[in-house]
TORGUPA-439503 format. One record per residue: y, z, x of N, C-alpha, C in turn. Coordinates in steps of 0.05 Angstrom, whole numbers, plus 32768, in hexadecimal, padded with zeros to 4 digits. Layout:
<atoms>
YZXYZXYZX/...
</atoms>
This chain:
<atoms>
7CC37A5F81757CD17A4F81697CCC7A49814A/7CDA7A4381347CD57A3E811C7CC87A278117/7CBA7A2581027CAD7A0E80F57CB97A0580D9/7CB379EC80D57CBC79E180B97CA379DC80AA/7CA579E580917C8979DC80827C9279C3806D/7C8279C0805E7C8679A0804E7C9679A78039/7C9E79C180317CAE79C780177CCB79C3801F/7CD079C680387CEB79C080487CF979DC804E/7CEF79F2804C7CFC7A0C80527CF27A11806B/7D037A1D80797CFC7A2880977CE87A448093/7CD57A4580A47CC47A6080A67CCA7A6F80BE/7CCE7A8680BE7CD77A9780D37CC57A9980E8/7CCC7A9B81037CBA7A9F81187CA87AB88111/7C917AB481207C7D7ACC811A7C717ACF8101/7C6E7ABD80F37C5D7ABA80DC7C427AC380E3/7C367AD880CF7C207AE380D77C1D7AFA80E9/7C347B0080F87C317B12810F7C3A7B2D8100/7C2B7B4381007C317B5E80F77C497B6880FD/7C5A7B7380EA7C737B7B80EE7C887B6680EB/7C817B4F80E47C987B3B80DF7C9C7B3380BF/7CAF7B2B80BA7CB07B23809B7CB17B04809C/7CA27AF780897CA27ADD807D7CB97AD3806B/7CC07ABF80737CD57AB2805E7CC77AA48049/7CD17AA880347CC07A9C80197CCC7A7E8017/7CB67A6D80147CBE7A4E80107CCA7A497FF9/7CC37A5B7FE37CD27A587FC87CCD7A6E7FBA/7CDE7A727FA37CDD7A8E7F967CC67A937F87/7CBB7A7F7F787CA57A837F637C967A6B7F62/7C7B7A6F7F627C687A5B7F607C5B7A617F49/7C557A487F367C477A4A7F1C7C2B7A3C7F20/7C137A4A7F1C7BFA7A3B7F1D7BF67A307F02/7BF37A177EFF7BF17A0B7EE77C0579FA7EDB/7BFF79E17ED27C1479D07ECF7C0F79C87EAB/7C0679DB7E9B7C0279D37E7F7C1B79DF7E72/7C1A79E27E597C3579E77E477C3E7A027E51/7C2E7A177E557C3B7A2E7E647C487A2F7E79/7C3C7A217E8A7C447A1E7EA77C607A107EA8/7C5B79F77E9A7C7479E77E9B7C8C79F87E89/7C8B7A027E777C9C7A157E697CAB7A267E7A/7C997A3A7E897CA07A4B7E9C7CB07A407EB2/7CAE7A287EBC7CBB7A1B7ECC7CDA7A157EC7/7CD77A097EAC7CF17A057EA47D037A1E7EA0/7CF87A2D7E987D097A487E917D137A537EB0/7D007A567EC17D087A617EDC7D1C7A4C7EEB/7D167A367EE77D287A267EF87D487A267EE8/7D477A2A7ED07D627A327EC17D6E7A477ECA/7D5E7A5A7ED77D6A7A747EE27D737A6D7EFD/7D6F7A577F067D797A507F257D637A587F37/7D497A5A7F2F7D357A647F427D2A7A4C7F50/7D227A4F7F687D147A397F767CF87A3D7F71/7CEC7A2C7F627CD07A2A7F547CC07A167F59/7CA37A1A7F617C917A047F5E7C7D7A037F4C/7C7179EF7F427C5F79EF7F2D7C4679DE7F3A/7C2E79E97F397C1779DC7F487C0079D47F31/7BF279BF7F307BE079BA7F227BE579A07F14/7BCF79927F067BD679787EF77BE0797F7EDD/7BF6796F7ED47C0279747EBF7BF279707EA6/7BEC79837E957BDF79847E7D7BC479797E80/7BB779837E957B9C79767E9E7B8A79827E88/7B87799C7E7F7B7479A67E6E7B7879997E51/7B8E79907E497B9479857E2D7B8D79667E33/7B91795C7E497B86793F7E487B6A79397E51/7B5C794D7E5B7B40794B7E667B2B79587E56/7B3279727E467B2279807E3F7B2179817E20/7B35796F7E147B3579707DF67B2A79587DED/7B1979557DD57B0E79407DC77B21792A7DC4/7B20790E7DCB7B2D78FB7DC87B3678F87DAB/7B4E78EF7DA67B5278E97D897B5679037D7A/7B58791C7D897B5D79357D777B7C79377D6D/7B7E79457D587B9879487D4A7B9B79657D4E/7BB179707D597BB9798C7D5C7BBD799B7D41/7BAE79B37D417BB179C27D2A7BD179D27D23/7BD979D87D3B7BF579E27D417C0879D17D2F/7C1779DE7D247C2E79D07D137C4479C57D27/7C5179B07D237C6279A47D377C7479B87D44/7C8379CA7D357C9479DC7D3D7C8979ED7D56/7C6E79F37D547C617A047D677C5679F07D7D/7C5A79D37D7F7C4E79C47D957C6579BF7DA6/7C7D79CC7DA17C8F79C77DB57C8F79D67DCE/7C9279CB7DE87C8F79DC7E007CAC79E87E05/7CAF7A027E097CCB7A0C7E077CDC7A0C7E1E/7CF47A057E1C7D027A007E347D1D7A0E7E29/7D2D7A197E3C7D467A317E377D5A7A227E23/7D597A087E267D7479FB7E177D6779E97E02/7D4D79EA7DFC7D4479DC7DE67D4679BC7DE5/7D4979AE7E027D5179967E057D3879887E08/7D2279907E0E7D0979817E167CF479857DFB/7CFD79867DE57CEF79887DCE7CD9796F7DCA/7CC679787DB67CB5795F7DAD7CC379467DA3/7CD779527D917CE5793C7D847CF5792B7D9B/7CFE793B7DAE7D12792B7DC17CFF79177DCF/7CE2791F7DD67CCE790E7DE57CC978F37DD3/7CC678FA7DB97CBD78E57DA77CD378CE7DA1/7CED78DE7DA57D0578CA7D9F7D0778B87DBD/7D0178C97DD47D0178B87DEE7CEE78A57DEF/7CD278AB7DE87CBF78977DE87CBF78807DD2/7CCC78847DBD7CD078717DA97CB978787D96/7CB278897D907C97788A7D7F7C9D789D7D69/7C9178977D4E7C9B78A57D377C8C78C37D3A/7C9A78D67D2F7C8D78F07D2D7C7478F27D1A/7C6079017D237C4778FF7D127C3E791E7D0D/7C32791F7CF77C27793C7CF37C0E793A7CE3/7BF779447CEE7BF479537D047BFC79437D1E/7BFF79517D347C0479437D4C7BEB79397D5B/7BEA791E7D647BD479147D6F7BD579257D8B/7BBC79267D977BB779357DB57BC879257DC7/7BC5790A7DC57BCD78F67DDC7BEF78F97DD9/7BF978FE7DC27C1778FF7DC47C1F791C7DD3/7C0D792C7DD07C1579497DD87C11794B7DF4/7BFC793C7E027BF8793C7E1B7C13792A7E2A/7C1779137E1E7C2E79027E287C4479107E2A/7C4F791F7E127C6679327E0D7C6679487E24/7C4E79527E2E7C5279697E457C5379587E5E/7C4A79407E647C4E79317E7A7C6B792B7E7E/7C7879207E647C95791B7E687CA679357E6C/7C9E794A7E637CAE79647E667CAE796A7E86/7C9779637E907C9579697EAB7CAB795B7EBC/7CAB79427EB77CC1792E7EC07CDD793B7EC0/7CE2794C7EAD7CFF79527EAA7D03796E7EBB/7CED79777EC57CF2798E7ED97CFB79857EF4/7CFD79717EFC7D0979677F197CF079677F27/7CF6796D7F407CE3796E7F5A7CD379887F5E/7CCB79967F497CBF79B07F4F7CA179B07F49/7C9579987F427C7879947F397C6B798B7F53/7C5379987F577C41798D7F697C26798A7F5D/7C1679727F5D7BFD79767F527BE779837F63/7BEB79857F7B7BD479957F857BCC79AC7F7A/7BB279B67F807BA979CE7F797BA979E27F8B/7BAB7A007F817BB07A167F917B927A207F93/7B8C7A217FB07B737A337FB57B6E7A4E7FB6/7B857A5D7FBC7B887A7A7FC17BA57A887FBB/7BA87A9B7FB47BC17AA97FB17BB77AC47FC1/7BC77ACF7FD17BC27AEC7FDA7BE17AF37FE4/7BE17B0F7FE67BF97B1E7FEC7BFF7B16800F/7C1A7B1880127C217B14802D7C3F7B26802C/7C497B2780477C657B3580497C7B7B2C8037/7C7A7B1080347C8D7B03801F7C8C7B068004/7C737B0D7FFC7C6B7B0F7FE17C4F7B067FE0/7C4F7AE97FDD7C377AE17FDB7C2C7AC77FEC/7C187AC27FF97C0C7AAE80037BFC7A997FF4/7C047A817FF57BFA7A6C7FE37BE97A547FF6/7BD57A567FF17BC27A4480037BB97A2C7FEB/7BBF7A117FF27BBA79FC7FE37B9B79F27FEA/7B8D79E37FDA7B7779D87FE07B7579C67FF7/7B8979BB7FFD7B9079A980147B9279BA802C/7B9479D4802D7B9879E380457BB379EA804B/7BC779DD803D7BE679E780427BE87A038037/7BFD7A1580437BFD7A30803F7C1E7A358040/7C277A3F80297C467A4480297C427A61801B/7C607A6C80187C627A8680117C767A817FF9/7C747A997FE57C887A9E7FD07C877AB77FC7/7C9F7ABF7FB47CA47ADB7FAE7C977AE17F97/7C907ACF7F8A7C837AD67F6A7C6D7AC27F65/7C597AC97F557C487AB57F4C7C437AB87F2A/7C457AA07F207C417AA57F037C257A967EFC/7C137AA17EF47BF97A927EF07BF87A8C7ECF/7BF77A6F7ECD7BF27A607EB17BDE7A4B7EB5/7BC57A5B7EBA7BAF7A477EC27B9F7A3C7EA7/7BA57A477E947B997A3E7E797B7D7A4B7E73/7B6C7A427E607B557A507E5C7B3B7A3D7E6C/7B447A257E757B2B7A187E817B1B7A237E94/7B277A337EA97B197A3B7EBC7B057A577EB5/7B0A7A607E997B007A787E8E7AEE7A727E78/7AE27A5B7E757AD47A557E5B7AB87A607E5D/7AAC7A637E447A937A6D7E437A847A607E29/7A717A4F7E2B7A637A467E117A4C7A5D7E08/7A4F7A657DF17A387A7A7DEA7A1E7A6E7DEA/7A0C7A7C7DEC79EF7A6F7DEE79E87A5E7DD8/79F07A6A7DBF79E57A5C7DA779F27A427DA3/7A077A397DB57A137A1C7DB37A0A7A107DC7/79F97A1A7DDD79F17A0C7DF779EC79F27DF4/79DB79E97DDE79D579CF7DDC79EB79BA7DD6/7A0379C47DCC7A1779B37DC87A2179A87DE2/7A2479B97DF87A2B79B57E147A4A79B37E13/7A5179B77E2E7A6F79BA7E347A8079A47E25/7A78798B7E297A8779757E207A8B79767E00/7A7679867DF27A7B79847DD47A8B799B7DCB/7A9379AC7DDA7AA379C27DD17AC379BF7DDA/7AD479C17DC37AF279BB7DC97AFA79D87DD4/7AED79ED7DCB7AFA7A087DD47AE27A197DDA/7AE67A2E7DED7ACD7A417DEF7AD97A5E7DED/7AC97A6D7DF27ACD7A8B7DEA7AD07A9E7E02/7AE07AB47DFE7AE27AC77E137AC97AD67E19/7AC57AE17E337AA87AEC7E377A9E7B027E22/7AAF7B127E1A7AAA7B2B7E047AA17B227DE8/7AA67B077DE47AA37AFC7DC97A857AF77DC4/7A797B047DA97A5D7B027DA77A557AF27D8F/7A457AE47D877A3F7AD97D6F7A277AE17D64/7A227AEC7D4E7A097AFC7D4679F67AE37D3F/79FF7ACD7D3079E87AB77D2779FA7AA27D20/79F37A887D247A047A6F7D1E79F07A597D1D/79FB7A497D0F79EB7A2A7D0E7A007A177D18/79F77A007D227A0B79EF7D317A0F79DA7D18/7A2479D17D147A3079B87D017A3479A17D0F/7A2979917D0A7A3279777D1B7A4779697D0B/7A6279657D197A7879587D147A73793B7D09/7A8679367CF67A8579187CEC7A9779077D03/7AA779177D0B7ABD79077D1D7ABA79107D3C/7AC779037D4F7AC5790D7D697AD279247D70/7AE2792E7D5E7AF279467D657AE1795F7D5D/7ADC79717D6E7ACC798B7D677AE079A17D6C/7AE579B17D547AF379C97D5C7AE479DF7D58/7AED79F47D637AE57A107D5F7AE07A1B7D43/7AF07A0E7D307AEF7A1B7D1C7AD67A0E7D0E/7ACC79F97D107AB079F27D047A997A037D0C/7AA07A107D277A877A1D7D2D7A8C7A3A7D20/7AA37A437D1D7AA67A5F7D107AA37A5D7CF4/7AA77A487CE67AA27A497CC97A837A4B7CC6/7A737A407CD77A567A3D7CD47A497A567CE1/7A5A7A697CEE7A4D7A807CF97A4F7A9B7CE8/7A3B7AAB7CEA7A3A7AC47CDB7A427AD97CF0/7A547AE07CF07A627AF77D017A5A7B117CF8/7A4B7B237D047A467B3E7CFB7A627B4F7CFE/7A5F7B687CF27A787B7B7CF87A797B807D15/7A647B857D207A607B8F7D3A7A6C7B797D4D/7A627B617D497A697B4B7D5B7A8A7B457D57/7A947B457D3F7AB17B447D3B7AC27B5D7D48/7AB47B707D4C7AC57B887D5A7AC17B827D74/7AA97B7B7D7D7AAA7B707D9D7ABE7B5E7DA1/7AC47B4C7D917AD67B357D987AF07B407D99/7AF87B537D897B127B5B7D847B187B6C7D9E/7B077B7B7DAB7B0A7B8B7DBF7B0B7B7A7DD9/
</atoms>
């Protein structure tokens, strides 16, 4: 007999049995609910695709950035893209009744992303994905709570948080003191640590006080 999963689609009899084909529970799964994941969901949904987004909305921006930080990006670059440009930063500010600001406060950007998420309808799930693997339907998705379902496509928009690395020269600053970290191949020849006057620490303050050799710069480019 067939069974019903929590997403509401029927799964064909014989799941897991060699030679049978599993029915997908949705067409696409997006791993990550930051700006890029939310934007991808908006575009796929506009194409009529059955899409699911997993992860806590704007989690990295809300929990891994210094409180009170101002975004360096210009306002136009702080919009989360949607196909019809209906959910712009300006639209959020108007909806929330707050005046436009430049530079953009971090909290405004976080709130904007969470507002954007509500405009996607019932496609978002805050649970985290434990594993993604291939199966006959496309991909097998297992959540951390043990639930398993299937989809045809997976879009990974996990952000930089899971891949962070703090160079040894900045080790005494600690993870809480770094607003951004570097990819594994990036090397720093020599550096000195500058204690910031404000709570906001950006990677630029590190780079300005760093002396990068040509060799290190070339390694970073590679």
